[in-house]
PDB file with SEQRES, HELIX, SHEET and CRYST1 records, atoms N, CA, C and O in Angstrom:
SEQRES   1 A   86  MET ALA GLN ILE ILE ILE LYS GLU ILE ALA TYR GLY LYS          
SEQRES   2 A   86  THR CYS VAL LEU ARG ALA ASP THR TYR ASN CYS THR PHE          
SEQRES   3 A   86  ALA HIS PHE ALA ARG LEU PHE ALA GLU ALA GLN ARG ASP          
SEQRES   4 A   86  PHE PRO ASP LEU ASP PRO ALA LYS VAL GLU ILE VAL GLN          
SEQRES   5 A   86  TYR GLY GLY ARG VAL SER ALA HIS THR PHE GLY ILE GLU          
SEQRES   6 A   86  PHE ASP ALA PRO PHE ALA GLY LEU LEU GLY TYR LYS PRO          
SEQRES   7 A   86  ILE GLU ARG LEU GLU ALA LYS LEU                              
HELIX    1 AA1 PHE A   26  ASP A   39  1                                  14    
HELIX    2 AA2 PRO A   45  LYS A   47  5                                   3    
HELIX    3 AA3 ALA A   71  LEU A   74  5                                   4    
SHEET    1 AA1 5 GLU A  49  GLN A  52  0                                        
SHEET    2 AA1 5 PHE A  62  ASP A  67 -1                                        
SHEET    3 AA1 5 THR A  14  ALA A  19 -1                                        
SHEET    4 AA1 5 ILE A   5  ALA A  10 -1                                        
SHEET    5 AA1 5 LYS A  77  ILE A  79  1                                        
CRYST1    1.000    1.000    1.000  90.00  90.00  90.00 P 1           1          
ATOM      1  N   MET A   1      44.092  -1.905  17.857  1.00  0.00           N  
ATOM      2  CA  MET A   1      44.432  -2.188  19.212  1.00  0.00           C  
ATOM      3  C   MET A   1      45.955  -2.251  19.315  1.00  0.00           C  
ATOM      4  O   MET A   1      46.589  -2.895  18.480  1.00  0.00           O  
ATOM      5  N   ALA A   2      46.581  -1.583  20.342  1.00  0.00           N  
ATOM      6  CA  ALA A   2      47.987  -1.644  20.561  1.00  0.00           C  
ATOM      7  C   ALA A   2      48.489  -2.989  20.928  1.00  0.00           C  
ATOM      8  O   ALA A   2      47.880  -3.691  21.735  1.00  0.00           O  
ATOM      9  N   GLN A   3      49.541  -3.348  20.376  1.00  0.00           N  
ATOM     10  CA  GLN A   3      50.179  -4.767  20.713  1.00  0.00           C  
ATOM     11  C   GLN A   3      51.047  -4.533  21.861  1.00  0.00           C  
ATOM     12  O   GLN A   3      51.679  -3.480  21.936  1.00  0.00           O  
ATOM     13  N   ILE A   4      51.127  -5.420  22.750  1.00  0.00           N  
ATOM     14  CA  ILE A   4      51.998  -5.492  23.924  1.00  0.00           C  
ATOM     15  C   ILE A   4      53.309  -6.129  23.474  1.00  0.00           C  
ATOM     16  O   ILE A   4      53.356  -7.218  22.902  1.00  0.00           O  
ATOM     17  N   ILE A   5      54.346  -5.396  23.764  1.00  0.00           N  
ATOM     18  CA  ILE A   5      55.638  -5.986  23.439  1.00  0.00           C  
ATOM     19  C   ILE A   5      56.154  -6.841  24.575  1.00  0.00           C  
ATOM     20  O   ILE A   5      56.161  -6.351  25.705  1.00  0.00           O  
ATOM     21  N   ILE A   6      56.562  -8.005  24.389  1.00  0.00           N  
ATOM     22  CA  ILE A   6      57.046  -8.974  25.252  1.00  0.00           C  
ATOM     23  C   ILE A   6      58.579  -8.969  25.294  1.00  0.00           C  
ATOM     24  O   ILE A   6      59.191  -9.252  24.265  1.00  0.00           O  
ATOM     25  N   LYS A   7      59.263  -8.650  26.472  1.00  0.00           N  
ATOM     26  CA  LYS A   7      60.670  -8.588  26.576  1.00  0.00           C  
ATOM     27  C   LYS A   7      61.156  -9.734  27.387  1.00  0.00           C  
ATOM     28  O   LYS A   7      60.686  -9.927  28.508  1.00  0.00           O  
ATOM     29  N   GLU A   8      62.101 -10.532  26.866  1.00  0.00           N  
ATOM     30  CA  GLU A   8      62.580 -11.694  27.566  1.00  0.00           C  
ATOM     31  C   GLU A   8      64.192 -11.665  27.369  1.00  0.00           C  
ATOM     32  O   GLU A   8      64.790 -10.970  26.547  1.00  0.00           O  
ATOM     33  N   ILE A   9      64.755 -12.554  28.282  1.00  0.00           N  
ATOM     34  CA  ILE A   9      66.219 -12.676  28.216  1.00  0.00           C  
ATOM     35  C   ILE A   9      66.480 -14.143  28.394  1.00  0.00           C  
ATOM     36  O   ILE A   9      65.905 -14.746  29.300  1.00  0.00           O  
ATOM     37  N   ALA A  10      67.321 -14.760  27.575  1.00  0.00           N  
ATOM     38  CA  ALA A  10      67.738 -16.120  27.699  1.00  0.00           C  
ATOM     39  C   ALA A  10      69.233 -16.229  27.897  1.00  0.00           C  
ATOM     40  O   ALA A  10      69.981 -15.436  27.327  1.00  0.00           O  
ATOM     41  N   TYR A  11      69.710 -17.219  28.715  1.00  0.00           N  
ATOM     42  CA  TYR A  11      71.123 -17.487  28.865  1.00  0.00           C  
ATOM     43  C   TYR A  11      71.920 -16.234  29.508  1.00  0.00           C  
ATOM     44  O   TYR A  11      73.138 -16.092  29.394  1.00  0.00           O  
ATOM     45  N   GLY A  12      71.135 -15.417  30.144  1.00  0.00           N  
ATOM     46  CA  GLY A  12      71.724 -14.093  30.670  1.00  0.00           C  
ATOM     47  C   GLY A  12      72.218 -13.165  29.764  1.00  0.00           C  
ATOM     48  O   GLY A  12      72.914 -12.249  30.201  1.00  0.00           O  
ATOM     49  N   LYS A  13      71.963 -13.249  28.494  1.00  0.00           N  
ATOM     50  CA  LYS A  13      72.507 -12.286  27.500  1.00  0.00           C  
ATOM     51  C   LYS A  13      71.640 -12.037  26.255  1.00  0.00           C  
ATOM     52  O   LYS A  13      71.611 -10.937  25.702  1.00  0.00           O  
ATOM     53  N   THR A  14      70.952 -13.074  25.846  1.00  0.00           N  
ATOM     54  CA  THR A  14      70.224 -12.921  24.585  1.00  0.00           C  
ATOM     55  C   THR A  14      68.790 -12.353  24.766  1.00  0.00           C  
ATOM     56  O   THR A  14      67.913 -13.021  25.314  1.00  0.00           O  
ATOM     57  N   CYS A  15      68.591 -11.174  24.318  1.00  0.00           N  
ATOM     58  CA  CYS A  15      67.277 -10.454  24.542  1.00  0.00           C  
ATOM     59  C   CYS A  15      66.357 -10.839  23.352  1.00  0.00           C  
ATOM     60  O   CYS A  15      66.781 -10.953  22.202  1.00  0.00           O  
ATOM     61  N   VAL A  16      65.164 -11.016  23.691  1.00  0.00           N  
ATOM     62  CA  VAL A  16      64.050 -11.250  22.783  1.00  0.00           C  
ATOM     63  C   VAL A  16      62.957 -10.209  22.918  1.00  0.00           C  
ATOM     64  O   VAL A  16      62.409 -10.036  24.006  1.00  0.00           O  
ATOM     65  N   LEU A  17      62.646  -9.559  21.915  1.00  0.00           N  
ATOM     66  CA  LEU A  17      61.467  -8.713  21.799  1.00  0.00           C  
ATOM     67  C   LEU A  17      60.504  -9.201  20.777  1.00  0.00           C  
ATOM     68  O   LEU A  17      60.856  -9.336  19.605  1.00  0.00           O  
ATOM     69  N   ARG A  18      59.310  -9.467  21.181  1.00  0.00           N  
ATOM     70  CA  ARG A  18      58.273 -10.038  20.254  1.00  0.00           C  
ATOM     71  C   ARG A  18      56.893  -9.514  20.771  1.00  0.00           C  
ATOM     72  O   ARG A  18      56.749  -8.944  21.853  1.00  0.00           O  
ATOM     73  N   ALA A  19      55.907  -9.769  19.884  1.00  0.00           N  
ATOM     74  CA  ALA A  19      54.499  -9.547  20.372  1.00  0.00           C  
ATOM     75  C   ALA A  19      53.718 -10.830  20.019  1.00  0.00           C  
ATOM     76  O   ALA A  19      54.183 -11.682  19.262  1.00  0.00           O  
ATOM     77  N   ASP A  20      52.582 -10.916  20.569  1.00  0.00           N  
ATOM     78  CA  ASP A  20      51.679 -12.003  20.461  1.00  0.00           C  
ATOM     79  C   ASP A  20      50.901 -11.738  19.106  1.00  0.00           C  
ATOM     80  O   ASP A  20      49.705 -11.450  19.141  1.00  0.00           O  
ATOM     81  N   THR A  21      51.521 -11.827  18.039  1.00  0.00           N  
ATOM     82  CA  THR A  21      50.968 -11.522  16.709  1.00  0.00           C  
ATOM     83  C   THR A  21      51.804 -12.205  15.575  1.00  0.00           C  
ATOM     84  O   THR A  21      52.981 -12.526  15.740  1.00  0.00           O  
ATOM     85  N   TYR A  22      51.157 -12.390  14.489  1.00  0.00           N  
ATOM     86  CA  TYR A  22      51.825 -12.919  13.322  1.00  0.00           C  
ATOM     87  C   TYR A  22      52.329 -11.749  12.405  1.00  0.00           C  
ATOM     88  O   TYR A  22      52.695 -11.957  11.248  1.00  0.00           O  
ATOM     89  N   ASN A  23      52.328 -10.600  12.942  1.00  0.00           N  
ATOM     90  CA  ASN A  23      52.663  -9.381  12.012  1.00  0.00           C  
ATOM     91  C   ASN A  23      54.159  -9.497  11.590  1.00  0.00           C  
ATOM     92  O   ASN A  23      55.044  -9.719  12.415  1.00  0.00           O  
ATOM     93  N   CYS A  24      54.371  -9.347  10.373  1.00  0.00           N  
ATOM     94  CA  CYS A  24      55.840  -9.314   9.826  1.00  0.00           C  
ATOM     95  C   CYS A  24      56.093  -8.167   8.921  1.00  0.00           C  
ATOM     96  O   CYS A  24      56.850  -8.242   7.953  1.00  0.00           O  
ATOM     97  N   THR A  25      55.413  -7.066   9.277  1.00  0.00           N  
ATOM     98  CA  THR A  25      55.645  -5.870   8.436  1.00  0.00           C  
ATOM     99  C   THR A  25      56.911  -5.193   8.909  1.00  0.00           C  
ATOM    100  O   THR A  25      57.372  -5.440  10.023  1.00  0.00           O  
ATOM    101  N   PHE A  26      57.497  -4.309   8.042  1.00  0.00           N  
ATOM    102  CA  PHE A  26      58.580  -3.440   8.558  1.00  0.00           C  
ATOM    103  C   PHE A  26      58.252  -2.531   9.654  1.00  0.00           C  
ATOM    104  O   PHE A  26      59.107  -2.250  10.494  1.00  0.00           O  
ATOM    105  N   ALA A  27      57.014  -2.032   9.702  1.00  0.00           N  
ATOM    106  CA  ALA A  27      56.627  -1.214  10.800  1.00  0.00           C  
ATOM    107  C   ALA A  27      56.692  -1.903  12.133  1.00  0.00           C  
ATOM    108  O   ALA A  27      57.071  -1.304  13.140  1.00  0.00           O  
ATOM    109  N   HIS A  28      56.313  -3.186  12.137  1.00  0.00           N  
ATOM    110  CA  HIS A  28      56.407  -4.097  13.278  1.00  0.00           C  
ATOM    111  C   HIS A  28      57.843  -4.203  13.845  1.00  0.00           C  
ATOM    112  O   HIS A  28      58.118  -3.987  15.025  1.00  0.00           O  
ATOM    113  N   PHE A  29      58.701  -4.546  12.921  1.00  0.00           N  
ATOM    114  CA  PHE A  29      60.134  -4.667  13.298  1.00  0.00           C  
ATOM    115  C   PHE A  29      60.689  -3.386  13.698  1.00  0.00           C  
ATOM    116  O   PHE A  29      61.474  -3.376  14.646  1.00  0.00           O  
ATOM    117  N   ALA A  30      60.373  -2.254  13.077  1.00  0.00           N  
ATOM    118  CA  ALA A  30      60.767  -0.982  13.497  1.00  0.00           C  
ATOM    119  C   ALA A  30      60.341  -0.621  14.841  1.00  0.00           C  
ATOM    120  O   ALA A  30      61.096   0.009  15.582  1.00  0.00           O  
ATOM    121  N   ARG A  31      59.099  -1.007  15.222  1.00  0.00           N  
ATOM    122  CA  ARG A  31      58.602  -0.789  16.541  1.00  0.00           C  
ATOM    123  C   ARG A  31      59.335  -1.525  17.538  1.00  0.00           C  
ATOM    124  O   ARG A  31      59.636  -0.949  18.583  1.00  0.00           O  
ATOM    125  N   LEU A  32      59.675  -2.785  17.336  1.00  0.00           N  
ATOM    126  CA  LEU A  32      60.379  -3.611  18.172  1.00  0.00           C  
ATOM    127  C   LEU A  32      61.768  -3.124  18.356  1.00  0.00           C  
ATOM    128  O   LEU A  32      62.294  -3.180  19.467  1.00  0.00           O  
ATOM    129  N   PHE A  33      62.423  -2.620  17.262  1.00  0.00           N  
ATOM    130  CA  PHE A  33      63.778  -2.122  17.402  1.00  0.00           C  
ATOM    131  C   PHE A  33      63.714  -0.732  18.191  1.00  0.00           C  
ATOM    132  O   PHE A  33      64.623  -0.480  18.983  1.00  0.00           O  
ATOM    133  N   ALA A  34      62.757   0.100  18.015  1.00  0.00           N  
ATOM    134  CA  ALA A  34      62.644   1.357  18.723  1.00  0.00           C  
ATOM    135  C   ALA A  34      62.547   1.090  20.230  1.00  0.00           C  
ATOM    136  O   ALA A  34      63.200   1.765  21.025  1.00  0.00           O  
ATOM    137  N   GLU A  35      61.742   0.119  20.615  1.00  0.00           N  
ATOM    138  CA  GLU A  35      61.532  -0.238  21.933  1.00  0.00           C  
ATOM    139  C   GLU A  35      62.877  -0.793  22.497  1.00  0.00           C  
ATOM    140  O   GLU A  35      63.218  -0.497  23.642  1.00  0.00           O  
ATOM    141  N   ALA A  36      63.627  -1.577  21.723  1.00  0.00           N  
ATOM    142  CA  ALA A  36      64.889  -2.130  22.205  1.00  0.00           C  
ATOM    143  C   ALA A  36      65.897  -0.966  22.448  1.00  0.00           C  
ATOM    144  O   ALA A  36      66.647  -0.958  23.425  1.00  0.00           O  
ATOM    145  N   GLN A  37      65.872   0.040  21.481  1.00  0.00           N  
ATOM    146  CA  GLN A  37      66.789   1.188  21.636  1.00  0.00           C  
ATOM    147  C   GLN A  37      66.462   2.030  22.818  1.00  0.00           C  
ATOM    148  O   GLN A  37      67.335   2.771  23.268  1.00  0.00           O  
ATOM    149  N   ARG A  38      65.190   1.978  23.401  1.00  0.00           N  
ATOM    150  CA  ARG A  38      64.910   2.836  24.617  1.00  0.00           C  
ATOM    151  C   ARG A  38      65.724   2.231  25.687  1.00  0.00           C  
ATOM    152  O   ARG A  38      66.223   2.966  26.539  1.00  0.00           O  
ATOM    153  N   ASP A  39      65.907   0.913  25.719  1.00  0.00           N  
ATOM    154  CA  ASP A  39      66.624   0.218  26.849  1.00  0.00           C  
ATOM    155  C   ASP A  39      68.072   0.194  26.541  1.00  0.00           C  
ATOM    156  O   ASP A  39      68.879   0.291  27.465  1.00  0.00           O  
ATOM    157  N   PHE A  40      68.479   0.066  25.259  1.00  0.00           N  
ATOM    158  CA  PHE A  40      69.905   0.066  24.846  1.00  0.00           C  
ATOM    159  C   PHE A  40      70.131   1.076  23.826  1.00  0.00           C  
ATOM    160  O   PHE A  40      70.133   0.729  22.645  1.00  0.00           O  
ATOM    161  N   PRO A  41      70.325   2.314  24.161  1.00  0.00           N  
ATOM    162  CA  PRO A  41      70.471   3.442  23.203  1.00  0.00           C  
ATOM    163  C   PRO A  41      71.566   3.172  22.172  1.00  0.00           C  
ATOM    164  O   PRO A  41      71.432   3.674  21.056  1.00  0.00           O  
ATOM    165  N   ASP A  42      72.634   2.426  22.443  1.00  0.00           N  
ATOM    166  CA  ASP A  42      73.689   2.316  21.539  1.00  0.00           C  
ATOM    167  C   ASP A  42      73.656   1.001  20.716  1.00  0.00           C  
ATOM    168  O   ASP A  42      74.621   0.568  20.086  1.00  0.00           O  
ATOM    169  N   LEU A  43      72.400   0.398  20.795  1.00  0.00           N  
ATOM    170  CA  LEU A  43      72.165  -0.942  20.096  1.00  0.00           C  
ATOM    171  C   LEU A  43      72.432  -0.656  18.597  1.00  0.00           C  
ATOM    172  O   LEU A  43      71.935   0.317  18.031  1.00  0.00           O  
ATOM    173  N   ASP A  44      73.234  -1.542  17.987  1.00  0.00           N  
ATOM    174  CA  ASP A  44      73.616  -1.436  16.519  1.00  0.00           C  
ATOM    175  C   ASP A  44      72.586  -2.288  15.806  1.00  0.00           C  
ATOM    176  O   ASP A  44      72.418  -3.444  16.194  1.00  0.00           O  
ATOM    177  N   PRO A  45      71.832  -1.768  14.715  1.00  0.00           N  
ATOM    178  CA  PRO A  45      70.938  -2.583  13.999  1.00  0.00           C  
ATOM    179  C   PRO A  45      71.581  -3.728  13.343  1.00  0.00           C  
ATOM    180  O   PRO A  45      70.909  -4.738  13.134  1.00  0.00           O  
ATOM    181  N   ALA A  46      72.876  -3.669  12.981  1.00  0.00           N  
ATOM    182  CA  ALA A  46      73.536  -4.761  12.300  1.00  0.00           C  
ATOM    183  C   ALA A  46      73.670  -5.902  13.303  1.00  0.00           C  
ATOM    184  O   ALA A  46      73.979  -7.007  12.856  1.00  0.00           O  
ATOM    185  N   LYS A  47      73.470  -5.752  14.612  1.00  0.00           N  
ATOM    186  CA  LYS A  47      73.583  -6.826  15.543  1.00  0.00           C  
ATOM    187  C   LYS A  47      72.331  -7.413  15.996  1.00  0.00           C  
ATOM    188  O   LYS A  47      72.255  -8.206  16.935  1.00  0.00           O  
ATOM    189  N   VAL A  48      71.232  -6.947  15.212  1.00  0.00           N  
ATOM    190  CA  VAL A  48      69.856  -7.481  15.645  1.00  0.00           C  
ATOM    191  C   VAL A  48      69.414  -8.440  14.587  1.00  0.00           C  
ATOM    192  O   VAL A  48      69.516  -8.183  13.387  1.00  0.00           O  
ATOM    193  N   GLU A  49      68.943  -9.502  15.043  1.00  0.00           N  
ATOM    194  CA  GLU A  49      68.416 -10.542  14.131  1.00  0.00           C  
ATOM    195  C   GLU A  49      66.898 -10.584  14.111  1.00  0.00           C  
ATOM    196  O   GLU A  49      66.281 -10.588  15.176  1.00  0.00           O  
ATOM    197  N   ILE A  50      66.260 -10.616  12.917  1.00  0.00           N  
ATOM    198  CA  ILE A  50      64.887 -10.795  12.749  1.00  0.00           C  
ATOM    199  C   ILE A  50      64.632 -12.281  12.747  1.00  0.00           C  
ATOM    200  O   ILE A  50      65.295 -13.037  12.036  1.00  0.00           O  
ATOM    201  N   VAL A  51      63.608 -12.724  13.597  1.00  0.00           N  
ATOM    202  CA  VAL A  51      63.405 -14.122  13.785  1.00  0.00           C  
ATOM    203  C   VAL A  51      61.971 -14.586  13.628  1.00  0.00           C  
ATOM    204  O   VAL A  51      61.073 -13.935  14.162  1.00  0.00           O  
ATOM    205  N   GLN A  52      61.715 -15.647  12.942  1.00  0.00           N  
ATOM    206  CA  GLN A  52      60.338 -16.284  13.004  1.00  0.00           C  
ATOM    207  C   GLN A  52      60.487 -17.547  13.820  1.00  0.00           C  
ATOM    208  O   GLN A  52      61.366 -18.373  13.574  1.00  0.00           O  
ATOM    209  N   TYR A  53      59.631 -17.674  14.770  1.00  0.00           N  
ATOM    210  CA  TYR A  53      59.696 -18.729  15.730  1.00  0.00           C  
ATOM    211  C   TYR A  53      58.877 -19.893  15.334  1.00  0.00           C  
ATOM    212  O   TYR A  53      57.785 -19.738  14.789  1.00  0.00           O  
ATOM    213  N   GLY A  54      59.435 -21.191  15.626  1.00  0.00           N  
ATOM    214  CA  GLY A  54      58.777 -22.308  15.270  1.00  0.00           C  
ATOM    215  C   GLY A  54      58.458 -23.271  16.437  1.00  0.00           C  
ATOM    216  O   GLY A  54      58.024 -24.406  16.238  1.00  0.00           O  
ATOM    217  N   GLY A  55      58.699 -22.758  17.673  1.00  0.00           N  
ATOM    218  CA  GLY A  55      58.467 -23.539  18.869  1.00  0.00           C  
ATOM    219  C   GLY A  55      57.004 -23.577  19.273  1.00  0.00           C  
ATOM    220  O   GLY A  55      56.143 -23.001  18.609  1.00  0.00           O  
ATOM    221  N   ARG A  56      56.754 -24.229  20.316  1.00  0.00           N  
ATOM    222  CA  ARG A  56      55.371 -24.358  20.853  1.00  0.00           C  
ATOM    223  C   ARG A  56      54.759 -23.113  21.310  1.00  0.00           C  
ATOM    224  O   ARG A  56      53.628 -22.801  20.937  1.00  0.00           O  
ATOM    225  N   VAL A  57      55.499 -22.336  22.154  1.00  0.00           N  
ATOM    226  CA  VAL A  57      54.982 -21.193  22.793  1.00  0.00           C  
ATOM    227  C   VAL A  57      54.703 -20.032  21.706  1.00  0.00           C  
ATOM    228  O   VAL A  57      53.645 -19.404  21.741  1.00  0.00           O  
ATOM    229  N   SER A  58      55.607 -19.798  20.827  1.00  0.00           N  
ATOM    230  CA  SER A  58      55.563 -18.610  19.956  1.00  0.00           C  
ATOM    231  C   SER A  58      55.475 -19.040  18.388  1.00  0.00           C  
ATOM    232  O   SER A  58      55.873 -18.273  17.511  1.00  0.00           O  
ATOM    233  N   ALA A  59      54.989 -20.176  18.127  1.00  0.00           N  
ATOM    234  CA  ALA A  59      54.989 -20.696  16.737  1.00  0.00           C  
ATOM    235  C   ALA A  59      54.411 -19.694  15.718  1.00  0.00           C  
ATOM    236  O   ALA A  59      53.297 -19.178  15.800  1.00  0.00           O  
ATOM    237  N   HIS A  60      55.328 -19.487  14.737  1.00  0.00           N  
ATOM    238  CA  HIS A  60      55.007 -18.667  13.635  1.00  0.00           C  
ATOM    239  C   HIS A  60      54.887 -17.218  13.928  1.00  0.00           C  
ATOM    240  O   HIS A  60      54.392 -16.485  13.073  1.00  0.00           O  
ATOM    241  N   THR A  61      55.293 -16.744  15.052  1.00  0.00           N  
ATOM    242  CA  THR A  61      55.320 -15.279  15.349  1.00  0.00           C  
ATOM    243  C   THR A  61      56.693 -14.796  15.097  1.00  0.00           C  
ATOM    244  O   THR A  61      57.608 -15.617  15.028  1.00  0.00           O  
ATOM    245  N   PHE A  62      56.904 -13.577  14.958  1.00  0.00           N  
ATOM    246  CA  PHE A  62      58.105 -12.885  14.580  1.00  0.00           C  
ATOM    247  C   PHE A  62      58.617 -12.018  15.774  1.00  0.00           C  
ATOM    248  O   PHE A  62      57.833 -11.557  16.603  1.00  0.00           O  
ATOM    249  N   GLY A  63      59.943 -11.821  15.828  1.00  0.00           N  
ATOM    250  CA  GLY A  63      60.468 -11.010  16.825  1.00  0.00           C  
ATOM    251  C   GLY A  63      61.933 -10.651  16.524  1.00  0.00           C  
ATOM    252  O   GLY A  63      62.437 -11.005  15.458  1.00  0.00           O  
ATOM    253  N   ILE A  64      62.585  -9.993  17.389  1.00  0.00           N  
ATOM    254  CA  ILE A  64      63.982  -9.664  17.175  1.00  0.00           C  
ATOM    255  C   ILE A  64      64.755 -10.176  18.376  1.00  0.00           C  
ATOM    256  O   ILE A  64      64.282 -10.226  19.512  1.00  0.00           O  
ATOM    257  N   GLU A  65      65.997 -10.556  18.032  1.00  0.00           N  
ATOM    258  CA  GLU A  65      66.925 -11.007  19.128  1.00  0.00           C  
ATOM    259  C   GLU A  65      68.334 -10.329  18.890  1.00  0.00           C  
ATOM    260  O   GLU A  65      68.836 -10.103  17.789  1.00  0.00           O  
ATOM    261  N   PHE A  66      68.861 -10.056  20.093  1.00  0.00           N  
ATOM    262  CA  PHE A  66      70.261  -9.483  20.178  1.00  0.00           C  
ATOM    263  C   PHE A  66      70.855  -9.810  21.498  1.00  0.00           C  
ATOM    264  O   PHE A  66      70.150 -10.146  22.450  1.00  0.00           O  
ATOM    265  N   ASP A  67      72.247  -9.708  21.568  1.00  0.00           N  
ATOM    266  CA  ASP A  67      72.970 -10.010  22.834  1.00  0.00           C  
ATOM    267  C   ASP A  67      72.970  -8.669  23.630  1.00  0.00           C  
ATOM    268  O   ASP A  67      73.189  -7.617  23.029  1.00  0.00           O  
ATOM    269  N   ALA A  68      72.751  -8.686  24.842  1.00  0.00           N  
ATOM    270  CA  ALA A  68      72.785  -7.456  25.710  1.00  0.00           C  
ATOM    271  C   ALA A  68      72.879  -7.995  27.121  1.00  0.00           C  
ATOM    272  O   ALA A  68      71.825  -8.250  27.704  1.00  0.00           O  
ATOM    273  N   PRO A  69      74.032  -8.191  27.722  1.00  0.00           N  
ATOM    274  CA  PRO A  69      74.084  -8.642  29.116  1.00  0.00           C  
ATOM    275  C   PRO A  69      73.336  -7.675  30.013  1.00  0.00           C  
ATOM    276  O   PRO A  69      73.209  -6.495  29.685  1.00  0.00           O  
ATOM    277  N   PHE A  70      72.854  -8.146  31.108  1.00  0.00           N  
ATOM    278  CA  PHE A  70      72.200  -7.305  32.170  1.00  0.00           C  
ATOM    279  C   PHE A  70      70.866  -6.844  31.793  1.00  0.00           C  
ATOM    280  O   PHE A  70      70.309  -5.976  32.465  1.00  0.00           O  
ATOM    281  N   ALA A  71      70.308  -7.370  30.753  1.00  0.00           N  
ATOM    282  CA  ALA A  71      68.878  -7.010  30.432  1.00  0.00           C  
ATOM    283  C   ALA A  71      67.890  -7.362  31.551  1.00  0.00           C  
ATOM    284  O   ALA A  71      66.828  -6.754  31.680  1.00  0.00           O  
ATOM    285  N   GLY A  72      68.248  -8.299  32.304  1.00  0.00           N  
ATOM    286  CA  GLY A  72      67.323  -8.707  33.317  1.00  0.00           C  
ATOM    287  C   GLY A  72      67.225  -7.588  34.416  1.00  0.00           C  
ATOM    288  O   GLY A  72      66.247  -7.535  35.161  1.00  0.00           O  
ATOM    289  N   LEU A  73      68.145  -6.799  34.488  1.00  0.00           N  
ATOM    290  CA  LEU A  73      68.110  -5.606  35.384  1.00  0.00           C  
ATOM    291  C   LEU A  73      67.165  -4.560  34.948  1.00  0.00           C  
ATOM    292  O   LEU A  73      66.757  -3.690  35.718  1.00  0.00           O  
ATOM    293  N   LEU A  74      66.800  -4.653  33.633  1.00  0.00           N  
ATOM    294  CA  LEU A  74      65.798  -3.714  32.951  1.00  0.00           C  
ATOM    295  C   LEU A  74      64.428  -4.243  32.916  1.00  0.00           C  
ATOM    296  O   LEU A  74      63.545  -3.640  32.306  1.00  0.00           O  
ATOM    297  N   GLY A  75      64.210  -5.347  33.544  1.00  0.00           N  
ATOM    298  CA  GLY A  75      62.831  -5.824  33.544  1.00  0.00           C  
ATOM    299  C   GLY A  75      62.507  -6.971  32.539  1.00  0.00           C  
ATOM    300  O   GLY A  75      61.392  -7.486  32.452  1.00  0.00           O  
ATOM    301  N   TYR A  76      63.547  -7.308  31.818  1.00  0.00           N  
ATOM    302  CA  TYR A  76      63.373  -8.401  30.790  1.00  0.00           C  
ATOM    303  C   TYR A  76      63.099  -9.712  31.646  1.00  0.00           C  
ATOM    304  O   TYR A  76      63.785 -10.010  32.623  1.00  0.00           O  
ATOM    305  N   LYS A  77      62.085 -10.424  31.207  1.00  0.00           N  
ATOM    306  CA  LYS A  77      61.717 -11.657  31.882  1.00  0.00           C  
ATOM    307  C   LYS A  77      62.716 -12.782  31.537  1.00  0.00           C  
ATOM    308  O   LYS A  77      62.955 -12.997  30.348  1.00  0.00           O  
ATOM    309  N   PRO A  78      63.305 -13.499  32.481  1.00  0.00           N  
ATOM    310  CA  PRO A  78      64.203 -14.607  32.268  1.00  0.00           C  
ATOM    311  C   PRO A  78      63.417 -15.765  31.638  1.00  0.00           C  
ATOM    312  O   PRO A  78      62.306 -16.055  32.082  1.00  0.00           O  
ATOM    313  N   ILE A  79      63.968 -16.437  30.611  1.00  0.00           N  
ATOM    314  CA  ILE A  79      63.426 -17.670  30.170  1.00  0.00           C  
ATOM    315  C   ILE A  79      64.582 -18.625  30.031  1.00  0.00           C  
ATOM    316  O   ILE A  79      65.728 -18.219  29.833  1.00  0.00           O  
ATOM    317  N   GLU A  80      64.272 -19.881  30.135  1.00  0.00           N  
ATOM    318  CA  GLU A  80      65.266 -20.901  30.263  1.00  0.00           C  
ATOM    319  C   GLU A  80      65.993 -21.187  28.882  1.00  0.00           C  
ATOM    320  O   GLU A  80      67.168 -21.548  28.813  1.00  0.00           O  
ATOM    321  N   ARG A  81      65.205 -20.995  27.847  1.00  0.00           N  
ATOM    322  CA  ARG A  81      65.857 -21.248  26.485  1.00  0.00           C  
ATOM    323  C   ARG A  81      65.090 -20.507  25.476  1.00  0.00           C  
ATOM    324  O   ARG A  81      63.963 -20.056  25.683  1.00  0.00           O  
ATOM    325  N   LEU A  82      65.776 -20.393  24.319  1.00  0.00           N  
ATOM    326  CA  LEU A  82      65.098 -19.712  23.176  1.00  0.00           C  
ATOM    327  C   LEU A  82      64.162 -20.663  22.421  1.00  0.00           C  
ATOM    328  O   LEU A  82      64.386 -21.873  22.375  1.00  0.00           O  
ATOM    329  N   GLU A  83      63.121 -20.093  21.839  1.00  0.00           N  
ATOM    330  CA  GLU A  83      62.319 -20.935  21.044  1.00  0.00           C  
ATOM    331  C   GLU A  83      63.017 -21.267  19.807  1.00  0.00           C  
ATOM    332  O   GLU A  83      63.961 -20.575  19.426  1.00  0.00           O  
ATOM    333  N   ALA A  84      62.561 -22.404  19.080  1.00  0.00           N  
ATOM    334  CA  ALA A  84      63.196 -22.797  17.800  1.00  0.00           C  
ATOM    335  C   ALA A  84      62.882 -21.824  16.763  1.00  0.00           C  
ATOM    336  O   ALA A  84      61.861 -21.138  16.816  1.00  0.00           O  
ATOM    337  N   LYS A  85      63.728 -21.746  15.829  1.00  0.00           N  
ATOM    338  CA  LYS A  85      63.605 -20.707  14.760  1.00  0.00           C  
ATOM    339  C   LYS A  85      63.258 -21.385  13.416  1.00  0.00           C  
ATOM    340  O   LYS A  85      63.710 -22.490  13.117  1.00  0.00           O  
ATOM    341  N   LEU A  86      62.495 -20.724  12.678  1.00  0.00           N  
ATOM    342  CA  LEU A  86      62.164 -21.331  11.294  1.00  0.00           C  
ATOM    343  C   LEU A  86      63.177 -20.705  10.341  1.00  0.00           C  
ATOM    344  O   LEU A  86      63.165 -21.000   9.145  1.00  0.00           O  
TER     345      LEU A  86                                                      
END                                                                             
């Protein structure tokens, strides 16, 4: 079954791409990065952080984060704050 990628933005600049899964394979992160590059073609992989979340909403799931102002204009859902990281 295909996983839905969740796109969020916090503080008006920090983009979060994650899925509702505990998947931590390279293929998962490559898929998240490829999706981010569709929105931000010049995204530098060196500026992308792989994150494991420890908060209530996304506990123990993985995602990527990077700074990209104006992501809200691309349909990224605004969130008030980032989840805690492990």
